[in-house]
C-alpha positions in Angstrom: 0.0 0.0 0.0 1.4 3.5 -1.0 1.7 6.0 1.8 0.8 9.6 1.0 3.3 12.3 2.1 2.2 14.4 5.1 2.2 17.6 3.0 -0.5 16.5 0.6 -4.1 17.7 0.8 -5.3 14.3 1.7 -3.8 14.6 5.2 -6.6 15.5 7.7 -4.2 17.5 9.8 -3.1 19.6 6.8 -6.7 20.3 5.9 -7.6 21.4 9.4 -4.5 23.7 9.5 -5.5 25.1 6.2 -9.0 25.9 7.4 -7.6 27.4 10.6 -5.3 29.7 8.6 -8.1 30.7 6.4 -10.4 31.5 9.4 -7.6 33.5 11.1 -6.9 35.5 8.0 -10.6 36.2 7.6 -10.9 37.3 11.2 -7.8 39.6 11.0 -9.1 41.2 7.8 -12.5 41.8 9.3 -10.9 43.2 12.5 -8.8 45.6 10.4 -11.9 46.7 8.5 -13.8 47.2 11.7 -11.0 49.3 13.2 -11.0 51.7 10.2 -14.8 51.9 10.3 -14.7 52.6 14.1 -12.3 55.4 13.5 -14.4 57.0 10.8 -17.6 56.8 12.9 -15.7 58.4 15.8 -14.6 61.2 13.6 -18.2 61.8 12.3 -19.5 61.8 15.9 -17.0 64.5 16.9 -17.9 66.6 13.9 -21.6 66.3 14.8 -20.9 67.1 18.4 -18.9 70.2 17.6 -21.4 71.3 15.1 -24.2 71.2 17.8 -22.0 73.1 20.3 -21.1 75.8 17.8 -24.7 76.2 16.7 -25.8 76.4 20.3 -23.3 79.2 21.1 -24.4 81.2 18.0 -28.1 80.8 18.8 -27.6 81.9 22.5 -25.4 84.8 21.5 -27.8 86.1 18.9 -30.8 85.8 21.1 -29.1 87.4 24.1 -27.8 90.3 22.0 -31.4 91.0 20.9 -30.9 90.2 17.2 -34.1 88.1 17.5 -36.3 86.6 20.1 -37.0 83.0 21.1 -40.3 83.1 19.2 -38.7 84.1 15.8 -38.2 81.7 12.9 -34.4 82.0 13.1 -34.2 80.8 16.6 -36.4 77.8 15.8 -34.4 77.0 12.7 -31.1 77.0 14.6 -32.5 74.8 17.4 -33.9 72.4 14.8 -30.4 72.1 13.3 -29.2 71.3 16.9 -31.9 68.7 17.3 -31.1 67.1 14.0 -27.4 66.9 14.7 -28.2 65.5 18.1 -30.2 62.6 16.6 -27.4 61.9 14.2 -24.9 62.0 17.0 -26.9 59.5 19.0 -27.1 57.2 16.0 -23.3 57.4 15.6 -22.7 56.7 19.3 -24.9 53.6 19.0 -23.0 52.5 15.8 -19.6 53.0 17.6 -20.6 50.7 20.5 -22.0 48.2 18.0 -18.5 48.0 16.4 -17.0 47.8 19.8 -19.1 44.7 20.5 -18.1 43.1 17.2 -14.4 43.7 17.9 -14.8 42.1 21.3 -16.4 39.1 19.7 -13.6 38.8 17.2 -10.9 39.2 19.8 -12.4 36.7 22.2 -13.8 34.2 19.6 -17.3 34.7 20.9 -20.3 33.8 18.9 -23.0 35.5 21.0 -23.1 39.3 21.2 -24.7 39.2 24.7 -21.4 38.0 26.1 -20.0 41.5 25.5 -22.9 43.4 27.1 -21.6 43.7 30.6 -23.1 46.1 33.1 -20.0 48.3 32.7 -20.5 48.6 29.0 -24.3 49.1 29.4 -23.6 51.9 32.0 -21.1 53.5 29.7 -23.5 53.4 26.7 -26.3 54.9 28.9 -24.2 57.7 30.2 -22.9 58.6 26.7 -26.4 58.7 25.3 -27.6 60.8 28.1 -24.8 63.3 27.8 -25.2 63.6 24.0 -29.0 63.8 24.2 -29.2 67.0 26.2 -29.8 70.0 24.0 -32.0 73.1 23.8 -35.3 72.1 22.1 -37.2 74.3 19.7 -39.8 76.5 21.3 -40.3 79.2 23.9 -39.9 78.0 27.5 -39.1 80.1 30.5 -38.7 79.6 34.3 -38.5 82.2 37.1 -35.0 82.5 38.5 -34.6 84.2 41.9 -31.2 85.0 43.3 -29.3 87.4 45.6 -27.3 90.0 43.8 -24.0 90.3 45.6 -22.7 92.9 43.1 -25.7 95.2 43.9 -25.9 95.5 47.7 -27.3 92.0 48.2 -30.8 92.7 47.0 -33.0 89.9 45.7 -33.5 89.8 42.0 -36.0 87.6 39.9 -35.9 87.2 36.2 -37.8 85.0 33.7 -34.9 83.0 32.1 -35.2 80.8 29.0 -34.8 77.1 29.7 -32.2 77.1 26.9 -29.7 78.3 29.5 -29.9 75.1 31.6 -30.1 72.8 28.5 -27.2 74.5 26.6 -24.4 74.3 29.2 -24.3 70.4 29.5 -23.6 70.2 25.8 -20.0 71.0 26.6 -19.7 67.4 28.0 -19.7 66.3 24.4 -16.1 67.4 24.2 -15.2 64.0 25.7 -15.3 62.8 22.1 -12.0 64.6 21.5 -10.3 62.2 23.8 -11.7 59.2 21.9 -10.6 60.6 18.6 -7.2 61.3 20.0 -6.9 57.6 21.1 -8.1 56.1 17.8 -5.7 58.4 15.8 -2.7 57.9 18.2 0.3 56.1 16.8 0.5 54.2 20.0 -2.9 52.7 19.3 -2.6 52.2 15.6 1.0 51.1 15.2 1.3 47.3 15.2 4.7 47.2 16.8 3.6 49.5 19.7 0.5 47.3 20.3 2.7 44.2 20.2 5.1 45.6 22.8 2.2 46.8 24.9 0.5 43.3 24.8 3.8 41.6 25.9 4.0 44.1 28.8 0.3 43.9 29.6 -0.2 47.6 28.8 -3.8 48.7 28.2 -3.8 51.4 25.4 -6.8 53.5 26.5 -7.4 57.2 26.6 -5.8 57.7 30.0 -2.5 56.0 28.8 -2.5 58.3 25.7 -3.0 61.4 27.8 -0.3 60.4 30.3 2.1 59.8 27.5 1.4 63.3 26.0 1.8 64.9 29.4 5.2 63.1 29.8 6.4 64.1 26.3 5.1 67.6 26.0 3.7 68.8 29.4 3.9 72.5 28.5 1.8 72.2 25.4 -0.8 70.0 27.0 -1.1 72.4 30.0 -1.4 75.4 27.7 -4.0 73.9 25.6 -6.0 72.6 28.6 -5.8 75.9 30.5 -6.8 78.1 27.6 -9.7 75.8 26.6 -10.9 75.6 30.2 -10.6 79.4 30.6 -12.7 80.2 27.5 -15.4 77.6 28.2 -15.6 78.5 31.9 -15.9 82.2 31.0 -18.7 81.7 28.5 -20.7 79.4 30.8 -20.2 81.8 33.7 -21.5 84.6 31.5 -24.6 82.6 30.5 -25.4 81.9 34.2 -24.9 85.5 35.3 -26.0 87.7 32.4 -29.7 87.3 33.0 -29.3 89.0 36.5 -26.3 91.2 36.2 -25.6 93.6 33.2 -21.9 93.5 34.1 -21.6 90.0 32.7 -23.1 91.1 29.3 -19.5 91.8 28.3 -17.6 88.5 28.1 -14.4 90.4 29.0 -15.6 90.7 32.6 -16.1 86.9 32.8 -12.7 86.3 31.4 -11.3 88.8 34.0 -13.1 87.0 36.8 -11.9 83.5 35.9 -8.4 84.5 35.1 -7.8 86.7 38.2 -9.5 84.4 40.6 -7.5 81.3 39.5 -4.1 83.1 38.9 -4.1 85.0 42.2 -6.2 85.5 45.2 -8.8 87.6 43.2 -9.7 91.2 43.8 -13.4 90.8 44.5 -14.5 93.6 42.2 -16.6 91.1 40.3 -18.2 88.1 41.9 -20.8 85.5 40.8 -24.4 86.0 42.0 -26.1 82.7 41.2 -25.3 79.2 42.4 -24.8 78.2 38.8 -22.0 80.8 38.5 -20.5 79.8 41.8 -20.6 76.2 40.9 -18.8 76.9 37.6 -16.1 78.8 39.4 -15.7 76.0 42.0 -15.6 73.3 39.3 -13.1 75.3 37.2 -10.8 75.8 40.2 -10.9 72.1 41.1 -10.1 71.0 37.6 -7.1 73.4 37.3 -5.8 72.3 40.7 -6.1 68.6 39.9 -4.6 69.0 36.5 -1.6 70.9 37.8 -1.1 68.3 40.4 -1.1 65.6 37.8 1.4 67.3 35.6 3.7 68.0 38.6 3.4 64.3 39.6 4.4 63.1 36.2 7.3 65.5 35.9 8.8 64.5 39.3 7.8 60.8 39.5 8.1 59.4 36.0 11.8 60.2 35.4 12.7 58.5 38.6 10.5 55.5 37.6 12.1 55.3 34.2 
């Protein structure tokens, strides 16, 4: 009887190895395609989020300046654009997490998508959808806001304030999408050699790792970008909280002065926030600046010794 060589296709072991290689190549190709698709969807989500924020700022500035009122067509049109961009953003967030589940199934050779739906992932999806869903809705809605005016002798003031003020400020939480885009476009995350070295050393390439790497490589640039961005956003939100009660905040330069002087020195006390909204923004901004400076100082002093 003639024996066939082990390298022929009649060998069962050879056929099973060939099927395994074909399956692995198919999985790797599909995984690469999902990676690229996830990156594009994350970019589109950031564009939609930034479009909603910019449109919200324009609408609030025009209505507060008296160019039109909340009942006019232009206000309704801009708010409709915000609502449409919000619906698209929610769909993109859902698509992003759907791709995350598919990548989890490929990496862990799972056949059922319910394995990937842990309570941590469900909580993350719910929080992201809640953050991105908040936006000013079309229409004219007001509420009575009563506060003590510290800049005017402590008298009590009451104003009918549009609900858009309370619905517009949380839209800045959408800026977390910038960190996701930074992660997906980082060379530490996309480069195969970096990921191989990270896998051997059990390094998890997440957003926190990328930010720590940036703060280690260029702490001055990261600190400057963070401080300037926080200064502008905090000043604008403080102005929105206070301008309904105090005319001094109608000029954004006063808000910029308050935030800068209060956090760069002891503060002069010539301008102070009146509402709890403004005080909360000042408190939050001060805590973020202090924690960020503490983190940068820790990295500059501890990481060189560790290396």
